[in-house]
py3Dmol code that shows the C-alpha trace and the ligand (Angstrom):
import py3Dmol

protein = """\
ATOM      1  CA  MET A   1       0.062   0.014  -0.044  1.00  0.00           C
ATOM      2  CA  PRO A   2       1.417   3.441  -0.879  1.00  0.00           C
ATOM      3  CA  LYS A   3       2.495   5.450   2.049  1.00  0.00           C
ATOM      4  CA  SER A   4       0.351   8.259   0.810  1.00  0.00           C
ATOM      5  CA  ARG A   5      -2.754   6.044   1.304  1.00  0.00           C
ATOM      6  CA  LEU A   6      -1.859   5.418   4.919  1.00  0.00           C
ATOM      7  CA  ARG A   7      -1.196   9.059   5.601  1.00  0.00           C
ATOM      8  CA  CYS A   8      -4.369  10.056   3.706  1.00  0.00           C
ATOM      9  CA  ALA A   9      -6.425   7.709   5.877  1.00  0.00           C
ATOM     10  CA  SER A  10      -5.001   9.168   8.932  1.00  0.00           C
ATOM     11  CA  LEU A  11      -6.479  12.554   8.023  1.00  0.00           C
ATOM     12  CA  ALA A  12      -9.830  11.227   8.905  1.00  0.00           C
ATOM     13  CA  LEU A  13     -11.348  13.099   5.952  1.00  0.00           C
ATOM     14  CA  PRO A  14     -14.568  15.043   7.144  1.00  0.00           C
ATOM     15  CA  LEU A  15     -16.292  14.064   4.000  1.00  0.00           C
ATOM     16  CA  VAL A  16     -17.985  11.257   2.173  1.00  0.00           C
ATOM     17  CA  LEU A  17     -18.307  11.245  -1.598  1.00  0.00           C
ATOM     18  CA  LEU A  18     -21.127   9.346  -3.226  1.00  0.00           C
ATOM     19  CA  ALA A  19     -21.203   8.787  -6.925  1.00  0.00           C
ATOM     20  CA  LEU A  20     -24.060   7.993  -9.184  1.00  0.00           C
ATOM     21  CA  VAL A  21     -26.552   9.139  -6.708  1.00  0.00           C
ATOM     22  CA  LEU A  22     -29.675  10.109  -8.578  1.00  0.00           C
ATOM     23  CA  THR A  23     -31.691  11.877  -5.854  1.00  0.00           C
ATOM     24  CA  LEU A  24     -30.758  15.518  -4.641  1.00  0.00           C
ATOM     25  CA  VAL A  25     -30.868  16.435  -1.102  1.00  0.00           C
ATOM     26  CA  PRO A  26     -31.671  20.130  -0.498  1.00  0.00           C
ATOM     27  CA  LEU A  27     -28.771  22.286   0.457  1.00  0.00           C
ATOM     28  CA  ARG A  28     -28.839  23.013   4.100  1.00  0.00           C
ATOM     29  CA  ALA A  29     -26.655  23.248   7.147  1.00  0.00           C
ATOM     30  CA  LEU A  30     -27.356  21.538  10.393  1.00  0.00           C
ATOM     31  CA  ALA A  31     -25.859  22.818  13.532  1.00  0.00           C
ATOM     32  CA  ASP A  32     -25.264  21.214  16.915  1.00  0.00           C
ATOM     33  CA  ALA A  33     -25.909  23.768  19.768  1.00  0.00           C
ATOM     34  CA  ASP A  34     -23.775  21.905  22.208  1.00  0.00           C
ATOM     35  CA  ALA A  35     -20.651  21.858  20.108  1.00  0.00           C
ATOM     36  CA  VAL A  36     -18.655  24.419  22.090  1.00  0.00           C
ATOM     37  CA  PRO A  37     -16.814  22.747  24.973  1.00  0.00           C
ATOM     38  CA  ALA A  38     -17.139  24.324  28.407  1.00  0.00           C
ATOM     39  CA  GLY A  39     -14.389  26.664  29.218  1.00  0.00           C
ATOM     40  CA  VAL A  40     -13.429  27.184  25.737  1.00  0.00           C
ATOM     41  CA  ASP A  41     -13.647  30.695  24.223  1.00  0.00           C
ATOM     42  CA  PRO A  42     -15.529  30.187  21.031  1.00  0.00           C
ATOM     43  CA  THR A  43     -13.988  33.175  19.324  1.00  0.00           C
ATOM     44  CA  THR A  44     -10.601  31.398  19.485  1.00  0.00           C
ATOM     45  CA  VAL A  45     -11.361  28.070  18.079  1.00  0.00           C
ATOM     46  CA  GLY A  46     -12.479  26.837  14.594  1.00  0.00           C
ATOM     47  CA  LEU A  47     -13.788  29.118  11.860  1.00  0.00           C
ATOM     48  CA  GLN A  48     -15.312  32.255  12.868  1.00  0.00           C
ATOM     49  CA  PRO A  49     -18.674  33.568  11.398  1.00  0.00           C
ATOM     50  CA  ILE A  50     -18.274  36.670   9.295  1.00  0.00           C
ATOM     51  CA  ARG A  51     -19.997  39.654  10.933  1.00  0.00           C
ATOM     52  CA  GLY A  52     -21.521  42.376   8.721  1.00  0.00           C
ATOM     53  CA  PRO A  53     -21.293  42.462   4.933  1.00  0.00           C
ATOM     54  CA  LEU A  54     -19.458  39.679   3.182  1.00  0.00           C
ATOM     55  CA  PRO A  55     -16.101  40.738   1.745  1.00  0.00           C
ATOM     56  CA  LEU A  56     -16.221  40.734  -2.156  1.00  0.00           C
ATOM     57  CA  ALA A  57     -14.672  37.585  -3.567  1.00  0.00           C
ATOM     58  CA  THR A  58     -13.155  37.904  -7.030  1.00  0.00           C
ATOM     59  CA  PRO A  59     -11.723  35.136  -9.237  1.00  0.00           C
ATOM     60  CA  ALA A  60      -8.053  34.703  -9.206  1.00  0.00           C
ATOM     61  CA  PRO A  61      -6.326  35.509 -12.512  1.00  0.00           C
ATOM     62  CA  GLY A  62      -6.164  32.379 -14.768  1.00  0.00           C
ATOM     63  CA  GLU A  63      -8.230  30.006 -12.563  1.00  0.00           C
ATOM     64  CA  SER A  64     -10.670  27.738 -14.401  1.00  0.00           C
ATOM     65  CA  ARG A  65     -14.036  29.261 -15.023  1.00  0.00           C
ATOM     66  CA  LEU A  66     -16.977  27.626 -13.264  1.00  0.00           C
ATOM     67  CA  THR A  67     -20.404  26.483 -14.373  1.00  0.00           C
ATOM     68  CA  GLN A  68     -23.244  25.408 -12.129  1.00  0.00           C
ATOM     69  CA  ARG A  69     -24.125  21.704 -12.083  1.00  0.00           C
ATOM     70  CA  GLU A  70     -27.634  20.512 -11.346  1.00  0.00           C
ATOM     71  CA  ASP A  71     -26.349  18.746  -8.252  1.00  0.00           C
ATOM     72  CA  GLY A  72     -25.313  22.023  -6.673  1.00  0.00           C
ATOM     73  CA  THR A  73     -21.576  21.838  -7.113  1.00  0.00           C
ATOM     74  CA  SER A  74     -19.591  23.879  -9.517  1.00  0.00           C
ATOM     75  CA  GLN A  75     -17.890  22.401 -12.494  1.00  0.00           C
ATOM     76  CA  ALA A  76     -14.557  23.666 -13.945  1.00  0.00           C
ATOM     77  CA  VAL A  77     -14.542  24.334 -17.558  1.00  0.00           C
ATOM     78  CA  ALA A  78     -11.474  22.522 -18.978  1.00  0.00           C
ATOM     79  CA  ARG A  79      -9.166  23.802 -21.571  1.00  0.00           C
ATOM     80  CA  THR A  80      -8.999  21.100 -24.092  1.00  0.00           C
ATOM     81  CA  ALA A  81      -6.397  20.153 -26.679  1.00  0.00           C
ATOM     82  CA  GLY A  82      -6.583  16.855 -28.427  1.00  0.00           C
ATOM     83  CA  ARG A  83      -7.084  14.317 -25.679  1.00  0.00           C
ATOM     84  CA  THR A  84      -5.820  16.572 -22.872  1.00  0.00           C
ATOM     85  CA  SER A  85      -8.133  18.440 -20.474  1.00  0.00           C
ATOM     86  CA  ALA A  86      -6.424  21.072 -18.448  1.00  0.00           C
ATOM     87  CA  PHE A  87      -7.609  22.828 -15.273  1.00  0.00           C
ATOM     88  CA  VAL A  88      -6.332  25.611 -13.118  1.00  0.00           C
ATOM     89  CA  LEU A  89      -7.134  25.197  -9.395  1.00  0.00           C
ATOM     90  CA  VAL A  90      -6.248  28.168  -7.117  1.00  0.00           C
ATOM     91  CA  ALA A  91      -6.164  27.640  -3.466  1.00  0.00           C
ATOM     92  CA  ARG A  92      -7.464  30.859  -1.927  1.00  0.00           C
ATOM     93  CA  GLU A  93      -9.493  32.158   0.781  1.00  0.00           C
ATOM     94  CA  ALA A  94     -13.043  33.186   0.033  1.00  0.00           C
ATOM     95  CA  PRO A  95     -16.275  33.941   1.986  1.00  0.00           C
ATOM     96  CA  TRP A  96     -18.577  31.011   1.927  1.00  0.00           C
ATOM     97  CA  THR A  97     -22.184  30.844   3.161  1.00  0.00           C
ATOM     98  CA  LEU A  98     -23.141  27.694   4.861  1.00  0.00           C
ATOM     99  CA  ARG A  99     -26.770  28.783   5.492  1.00  0.00           C
ATOM    100  CA  PRO A 100     -28.552  32.053   5.504  1.00  0.00           C
ATOM    101  CA  GLY A 101     -26.845  34.039   8.414  1.00  0.00           C
ATOM    102  CA  LEU A 102     -23.835  31.923   8.831  1.00  0.00           C
ATOM    103  CA  ALA A 103     -20.794  32.607   6.478  1.00  0.00           C
ATOM    104  CA  VAL A 104     -17.168  32.027   7.104  1.00  0.00           C
ATOM    105  CA  MET A 105     -13.835  32.797   5.452  1.00  0.00           C
ATOM    106  CA  ALA A 106     -13.279  29.429   3.912  1.00  0.00           C
ATOM    107  CA  LYS A 107     -10.278  27.916   2.188  1.00  0.00           C
ATOM    108  CA  THR A 108     -11.313  27.080  -1.211  1.00  0.00           C
ATOM    109  CA  TYR A 109     -10.387  26.118  -4.734  1.00  0.00           C
ATOM    110  CA  ASN A 110     -11.461  28.765  -7.079  1.00  0.00           C
ATOM    111  CA  GLY A 111     -13.796  30.268  -4.540  1.00  0.00           C
ATOM    112  CA  VAL A 112     -16.179  27.348  -3.964  1.00  0.00           C
ATOM    113  CA  VAL A 113     -16.818  24.478  -1.560  1.00  0.00           C
ATOM    114  CA  PRO A 114     -16.661  21.859  -2.431  1.00  0.00           C
ATOM    115  CA  GLY A 115     -13.918  22.724  -5.051  1.00  0.00           C
ATOM    116  CA  PRO A 116     -14.885  22.606  -8.655  1.00  0.00           C
ATOM    117  CA  THR A 117     -16.023  19.159  -9.965  1.00  0.00           C
ATOM    118  CA  LEU A 118     -13.487  18.183 -12.592  1.00  0.00           C
ATOM    119  CA  VAL A 119     -15.157  15.918 -15.268  1.00  0.00           C
ATOM    120  CA  VAL A 120     -12.958  14.092 -17.671  1.00  0.00           C
ATOM    121  CA  ARG A 121     -13.221  11.029 -19.913  1.00  0.00           C
ATOM    122  CA  GLN A 122     -11.421   7.882 -19.477  1.00  0.00           C
ATOM    123  CA  GLY A 123      -8.271   7.802 -21.521  1.00  0.00           C
ATOM    124  CA  GLU A 124      -7.773  11.544 -21.393  1.00  0.00           C
ATOM    125  CA  ARG A 125      -4.584  13.102 -20.227  1.00  0.00           C
ATOM    126  CA  VAL A 126      -5.572  15.379 -17.279  1.00  0.00           C
ATOM    127  CA  VAL A 127      -3.515  18.465 -16.284  1.00  0.00           C
ATOM    128  CA  ILE A 128      -4.188  20.346 -13.100  1.00  0.00           C
ATOM    129  CA  ASP A 129      -2.235  23.500 -12.503  1.00  0.00           C
ATOM    130  CA  PHE A 130      -2.315  23.921  -8.753  1.00  0.00           C
ATOM    131  CA  ARG A 131      -1.627  27.542  -7.542  1.00  0.00           C
ATOM    132  CA  ASN A 132      -1.185  28.301  -3.940  1.00  0.00           C
ATOM    133  CA  ALA A 133      -2.689  31.743  -3.078  1.00  0.00           C
ATOM    134  CA  MET A 134      -2.937  31.025   0.507  1.00  0.00           C
ATOM    135  CA  SER A 135      -0.587  32.234   3.306  1.00  0.00           C
ATOM    136  CA  VAL A 136       0.450  28.657   4.128  1.00  0.00           C
ATOM    137  CA  PRO A 137       2.212  25.995   2.093  1.00  0.00           C
ATOM    138  CA  ASP A 138       0.193  23.039   0.696  1.00  0.00           C
ATOM    139  CA  THR A 139      -0.167  20.333  -1.882  1.00  0.00           C
ATOM    140  CA  LEU A 140      -3.037  18.838  -3.942  1.00  0.00           C
ATOM    141  CA  HIS A 141      -3.561  15.081  -3.299  1.00  0.00           C
ATOM    142  CA  LEU A 142      -5.310  13.050  -6.014  1.00  0.00           C
ATOM    143  CA  HIS A 143      -7.186  10.613  -3.883  1.00  0.00           C
ATOM    144  CA  GLY A 144      -8.042   7.303  -5.590  1.00  0.00           C
ATOM    145  CA  ILE A 145      -6.393   8.249  -8.861  1.00  0.00           C
ATOM    146  CA  HIS A 146      -3.937   5.436  -9.607  1.00  0.00           C
ATOM    147  CA  GLY A 147      -1.664   4.342 -12.378  1.00  0.00           C
ATOM    148  CA  GLY A 148       0.376   7.602 -12.438  1.00  0.00           C
ATOM    149  CA  PRO A 149       3.801   8.157 -11.090  1.00  0.00           C
ATOM    150  CA  ASP A 150       4.247   8.671  -7.331  1.00  0.00           C
ATOM    151  CA  SER A 151       5.435  12.193  -8.136  1.00  0.00           C
ATOM    152  CA  MET A 152       1.898  13.030  -9.124  1.00  0.00           C
ATOM    153  CA  ASP A 153       0.295  11.858  -5.782  1.00  0.00           C
ATOM    154  CA  GLY A 154       0.719  15.291  -4.107  1.00  0.00           C
ATOM    155  CA  VAL A 155       1.816  14.148  -0.665  1.00  0.00           C
ATOM    156  CA  ALA A 156       4.188  16.635   0.846  1.00  0.00           C
ATOM    157  CA  GLY A 157       7.281  15.239   2.293  1.00  0.00           C
ATOM    158  CA  ILE A 158       6.877  11.896   0.346  1.00  0.00           C
ATOM    159  CA  SER A 159       6.212  12.610  -3.332  1.00  0.00           C
ATOM    160  CA  GLN A 160       6.944  16.277  -3.628  1.00  0.00           C
ATOM    161  CA  ALA A 161       7.973  19.386  -1.731  1.00  0.00           C
ATOM    162  CA  MET A 162       5.378  21.748  -0.232  1.00  0.00           C
ATOM    163  CA  VAL A 163       3.988  24.389  -2.603  1.00  0.00           C
ATOM    164  CA  GLU A 164       4.880  27.570  -0.849  1.00  0.00           C
ATOM    165  CA  PRO A 165       2.582  30.543  -0.738  1.00  0.00           C
ATOM    166  CA  GLY A 166       2.543  32.012  -4.331  1.00  0.00           C
ATOM    167  CA  GLY A 167       4.002  28.810  -5.861  1.00  0.00           C
ATOM    168  CA  ARG A 168       2.665  26.354  -8.394  1.00  0.00           C
ATOM    169  CA  PHE A 169       2.766  22.718  -9.126  1.00  0.00           C
ATOM    170  CA  ARG A 170       1.560  20.929 -12.243  1.00  0.00           C
ATOM    171  CA  TYR A 171      -0.204  17.659 -11.613  1.00  0.00           C
ATOM    172  CA  ALA A 172      -0.612  15.385 -14.769  1.00  0.00           C
ATOM    173  CA  PHE A 173      -2.070  11.820 -15.159  1.00  0.00           C
ATOM    174  CA  THR A 174      -3.890   9.753 -17.621  1.00  0.00           C
ATOM    175  CA  ALA A 175      -7.478   8.921 -16.360  1.00  0.00           C
ATOM    176  CA  ASN A 176      -7.290   5.155 -16.890  1.00  0.00           C
ATOM    177  CA  GLN A 177      -9.899   4.276 -14.387  1.00  0.00           C
ATOM    178  CA  PRO A 178     -13.529   5.479 -14.556  1.00  0.00           C
ATOM    179  CA  GLY A 179     -15.261   6.481 -11.418  1.00  0.00           C
ATOM    180  CA  THR A 180     -15.559   9.320  -8.994  1.00  0.00           C
ATOM    181  CA  PHE A 181     -12.441  10.357  -6.982  1.00  0.00           C
ATOM    182  CA  ILE A 182     -11.476  13.232  -4.794  1.00  0.00           C
ATOM    183  CA  TYR A 183      -8.731  15.779  -4.793  1.00  0.00           C
ATOM    184  CA  HIS A 184      -7.984  17.517  -1.542  1.00  0.00           C
ATOM    185  CA  SER A 185      -5.386  19.505   0.501  1.00  0.00           C
ATOM    186  CA  HIS A 186      -2.858  17.132   2.096  1.00  0.00           C
ATOM    187  CA  ASP A 187      -1.026  19.218   4.681  1.00  0.00           C
ATOM    188  CA  ASN A 188      -3.160  19.185   7.706  1.00  0.00           C
ATOM    189  CA  GLU A 189      -6.645  18.207   8.751  1.00  0.00           C
ATOM    190  CA  GLN A 190      -7.572  21.883   9.516  1.00  0.00           C
ATOM    191  CA  MET A 191      -6.948  22.833   5.925  1.00  0.00           C
ATOM    192  CA  VAL A 192      -9.315  20.031   4.725  1.00  0.00           C
ATOM    193  CA  ASN A 193     -11.875  20.945   7.209  1.00  0.00           C
ATOM    194  CA  SER A 194     -11.907  24.569   5.939  1.00  0.00           C
ATOM    195  CA  GLY A 195     -13.108  23.504   2.475  1.00  0.00           C
ATOM    196  CA  LEU A 196     -10.219  22.230   0.364  1.00  0.00           C
ATOM    197  CA  TYR A 197     -11.637  19.262  -1.487  1.00  0.00           C
ATOM    198  CA  GLY A 198     -13.483  18.401  -4.652  1.00  0.00           C
ATOM    199  CA  ALA A 199     -14.523  15.550  -6.941  1.00  0.00           C
ATOM    200  CA  ILE A 200     -12.882  14.293 -10.077  1.00  0.00           C
ATOM    201  CA  VAL A 201     -15.360  12.434 -12.272  1.00  0.00           C
ATOM    202  CA  VAL A 202     -13.815  10.084 -14.843  1.00  0.00           C
ATOM    203  CA  LEU A 203     -16.603   9.150 -17.373  1.00  0.00           C
ATOM    204  CA  PRO A 204     -16.213   5.652 -18.755  1.00  0.00           C
ATOM    205  CA  ALA A 205     -15.099   5.519 -22.376  1.00  0.00           C
ATOM    206  CA  HIS A 206     -17.275   2.639 -23.055  1.00  0.00           C
ATOM    207  CA  PRO A 207     -20.028   2.624 -20.489  1.00  0.00           C
ATOM    208  CA  ARG A 208     -21.794  -0.522 -19.599  1.00  0.00           C
ATOM    209  CA  PRO A 209     -25.476  -0.627 -19.789  1.00  0.00           C
ATOM    210  CA  GLU A 210     -25.913   0.051 -15.959  1.00  0.00           C
ATOM    211  CA  GLU A 211     -23.587   3.100 -16.435  1.00  0.00           C
ATOM    212  CA  ARG A 212     -25.739   4.768 -18.938  1.00  0.00           C
ATOM    213  CA  VAL A 213     -27.442   7.138 -16.676  1.00  0.00           C
ATOM    214  CA  GLN A 214     -29.626  10.267 -17.285  1.00  0.00           C
ATOM    215  CA  ARG A 215     -27.865  12.199 -14.494  1.00  0.00           C
ATOM    216  CA  ASP A 216     -24.744  11.666 -12.518  1.00  0.00           C
ATOM    217  CA  ASP A 217     -24.912  13.723  -9.359  1.00  0.00           C
ATOM    218  CA  VAL A 218     -21.979  14.327  -6.985  1.00  0.00           C
ATOM    219  CA  GLU A 219     -22.971  14.539  -3.350  1.00  0.00           C
ATOM    220  CA  MET A 220     -20.300  15.772  -0.956  1.00  0.00           C
ATOM    221  CA  LEU A 221     -20.858  15.853   2.773  1.00  0.00           C
ATOM    222  CA  SER A 222     -18.792  18.542   4.509  1.00  0.00           C
ATOM    223  CA  SER A 223     -18.319  18.920   8.094  1.00  0.00           C
ATOM    224  CA  TRP A 224     -17.170  22.355   9.661  1.00  0.00           C
ATOM    225  CA  SER A 225     -15.878  23.392  13.012  1.00  0.00           C
ATOM    226  CA  ILE A 226     -17.598  26.752  13.660  1.00  0.00           C
ATOM    227  CA  GLN A 227     -16.266  28.370  16.875  1.00  0.00           C
ATOM    228  CA  SER A 228     -15.560  24.862  18.089  1.00  0.00           C
ATOM    229  CA  LEU A 229     -12.856  22.402  18.428  1.00  0.00           C
ATOM    230  CA  THR A 230     -14.961  19.734  16.976  1.00  0.00           C
ATOM    231  CA  GLU A 231     -17.047  19.346  13.908  1.00  0.00           C
ATOM    232  CA  ASN A 232     -20.432  20.956  14.607  1.00  0.00           C
ATOM    233  CA  THR A 233     -21.924  22.018  11.312  1.00  0.00           C
ATOM    234  CA  PHE A 234     -22.676  19.878   8.248  1.00  0.00           C
ATOM    235  CA  THR A 235     -23.477  20.830   4.703  1.00  0.00           C
ATOM    236  CA  ILE A 236     -24.084  18.889   1.412  1.00  0.00           C
ATOM    237  CA  ASN A 237     -22.497  20.139  -1.644  1.00  0.00           C
ATOM    238  CA  GLY A 238     -21.312  23.316   0.180  1.00  0.00           C
TER     239      GLY A 238
END
"""
ligand_1 = """\
1
CU
Cu -7.463 11.441 0.396
"""
view = py3Dmol.view(width=600, height=400)
view.addModel(protein, "pdb")
view.setStyle({"model": 0}, {"cartoon": {"style": "trace"}})
view.addModel(ligand_1, "xyz")
view.setStyle({"model": 1}, {"stick": {}})
view.zoomTo()
view.show()
């Protein structure tokens, strides 16, 4: 088993990805009122609600443009050349509304949580230009994508060096395996818990009859720690 998988599992990902789910669950956030431990100052732990008007979020130069999917996630528009699909994911802070009245400054890819859904076709070459516009170093881990070289696995300290603030790294792999996978931050759990994850959907080149569906919805369950040491707020697709 690759070391990255072990480390990845130890991150205890706060998300569950379900592929080929054909029903939509309304977007909503559920909060647990007892989530702040006694004696803990809630203004010092977890993500803090934004008070007052939300700061304006503008796209980063060069990042992939987004379209809205029916499942509620955003989809990145690929630059295509032959059998290559290229994306630009910029890790940056952006305000994110979990439910009316509760917004936080999340860590995002291209300004959205979950990060843009990347849809490619089996057999394509996939290029992801990762740009770190945050104030801390990070990498992008391609969870479940296999068949590529270790150097594309995105595990800092094992397969590559950290990408420093302002830095870039180009991930490239051939999408050999159809299915739904995840990309996510791989530095620390707090980064992942702040919104740095998204789905990669590899459509089968020759779908079997059971794979011919009318809709293929991504559903990503997120957990958030809002003024809390523990996860206390949950959203679906953002
Ligand atoms: Cu992972």
